[in-house]
N, C-alpha and C positions, 0 to 999 in steps of 0.2 A: 680826461684826465686830471688826477687830482695833485696837487703842489705839496711838497714838504717843507717847511721853513729852515732854511739852512742850519739857524743858531739853534735848533732842534737837535740836530743830528752830526753836527760838523765842529772840530773844535776851533775855538777863537782863531788860533793861529792858522788855520787852514783858511779860516773864512777870509781873514785879512791879507793872505796871500792871492787869493782868488780876486779879492778886490782891486787889485794891481792891474788885472787884466780887464774886469767887467765889474761894473758895480751899478745895481740898481735894475738890472735886467734879468729876465728869467733865460736859463742858458740847460741844454739838453746834456746830458751823463748818459751816453749810451752803456747799454748793459755789457757785462764782459763773455756773456754765451750769447751768439747773434743766432736767433732761429731763422730757418728759411721761410719765406713766404707762403704765407698757407699753412704751416704745418700744425696750427693749433686749430685750424677751423677745416670746413670742408670746403671752401673756395676754389681752391687748386682743383679738386675734383670735378668741380661744378664746370669750372673754366675750360679744362682738359676736354671733358667729354662736350661741351657747346662747339667746340673748335672742332671736334672730330665729326661732329654732325654737320658742319658749315662744310668742311671739306669732302664729306661724303655727297652734299647736297651738289657742290661744284663737279665731282666726279659724272653725276648723273644729269649734268647739263645745266643746271638752272644758274641765271645770271649773278652777278654781285648784286644787281639792283635788286634781284628778287631775295636773295640771301638777307641782304641788308633791311629789307621790310620784313621778313620773316624772322629775323631774330634782334629786330629793333637796334640795328647798329648802321654805322654810316659806312659807305660802300670804300671809304679809305679804312676803315678797322676791317672788313672783310678781305681787303688786299692784302693787309698787313697779316692777319691769320693765314690766310693761303699761302705767301711767301714763305711763311715759318714755318708752317707744316711741310712744304714741297722741300725747304732745305733740311729739315729734321731729320 
C-alpha cells in the first residue's frame, strides 16, 4: 500500500483539524463504496469450491483428520467449514 502525503491533497485547515485528534500517525480512511470480499479476485470462488469438496469428502465418510491432511488445513478449520456448510 502506498501512502499519499496529506499536505499534497488536503487543505491546511482540514489537516489542522485532523491534528487535533491524531498527529504524526498513519490513519486509514475507508472508501465510500465498500466492496464485498473477493469481488475483485477469484478467491471467493476458489474457497467456495474447496469447501464444497471438503463437504463432499465428509459425506463420503472421510474423517476430519483425512480431510485436513488432504486440504492442508487444521482439523479445527475442517470442523468450522463443515459446520458452516451444514447450517447454510
